[in-house]
C-alpha positions in Angstrom: 0.0 0.0 0.0 2.7 2.4 1.0 4.6 1.7 -2.3 1.6 2.7 -4.4 0.7 5.8 -2.4 4.3 7.0 -2.3 5.0 6.3 -5.9 1.7 7.8 -7.1 2.1 11.0 -5.1 5.7 11.4 -6.2 4.9 10.7 -9.8 2.0 13.1 -9.8 4.0 15.9 -8.2 6.9 15.4 -10.6 4.5 15.5 -13.6 3.1 18.8 -12.4 6.5 20.3 -11.8 7.8 19.1 -15.2 4.8 20.9 -16.8 5.6 24.0 -14.7 2.3 23.8 -12.8 3.8 24.6 -9.5 0.6 25.5 -7.7 -0.8 22.0 -8.4 2.6 20.4 -7.6 2.5 21.5 -4.0 -0.4 19.3 -2.8 0.9 15.9 -3.9 4.4 16.8 -2.9 3.2 17.4 0.7 1.7 14.0 0.7 4.9 12.4 -0.8 7.0 14.1 1.9 4.7 12.8 4.6 5.0 9.3 3.2 8.7 9.6 2.9 9.0 9.9 6.7 7.7 6.3 6.9 11.3 5.2 6.3 12.5 7.0 9.4 9.6 5.8 11.6 10.1 2.2 10.3 13.5 2.2 12.0 12.4 4.1 15.2 9.2 2.3 16.1 10.1 -1.4 16.1 12.4 -1.3 19.2 9.9 0.7 21.1 6.8 -1.4 20.2 8.4 -4.8 20.4 9.7 -3.9 23.9 6.1 -3.1 24.9 4.2 -5.8 23.0 4.9 -9.3 21.7 7.2 -9.1 18.7 4.7 -10.2 16.1 2.0 -7.8 17.3 4.4 -4.9 17.6 5.9 -5.5 14.1 2.4 -5.7 12.6 1.5 -2.4 14.1 4.7 -0.8 12.9 3.8 -1.7 9.3 0.8 0.7 9.6 2.0 3.2 12.2 5.1 4.1 10.1 3.0 5.7 7.3 -0.7 6.1 8.1 -0.4 8.8 10.8 2.0 10.7 8.5 -0.5 10.7 5.7 -3.2 12.1 8.1 -0.8 14.9 9.1 0.0 15.5 5.4 -3.7 15.7 4.5 -4.2 18.2 7.3 -1.4 20.3 5.9 -2.8 20.0 2.4 -6.1 21.3 3.8 -4.2 24.4 5.1 -2.8 25.1 1.7 -6.2 26.0 0.4 -8.5 24.9 -2.4 -7.0 23.1 -5.3 -5.9 25.6 -8.0 -7.4 25.2 -11.5 -5.2 23.4 -14.0 -3.0 25.9 -15.9 -1.9 25.4 -19.4 1.8 24.8 -19.9 3.7 28.1 -20.4 0.9 30.2 -18.9 
């Protein structure tokens, strides 16, 4: 799931940037940056959760906790950016 979300948001934001539509580029890039932090949390959370819970349960929780809360925070930030701008033609 993370692979598809991360790849999709990064590809979308790259497409907007390459077409010089920087207003539309910002929203998927915020999501991509939030999902990128999953790599950091995937290394921080396992020692903590496996110390508190049984290893299998802790590791299963880490698989979701490393990215799902980040995406929620990213969505909150996207909401603060404002309404989605209209698509602008290339070179406009």
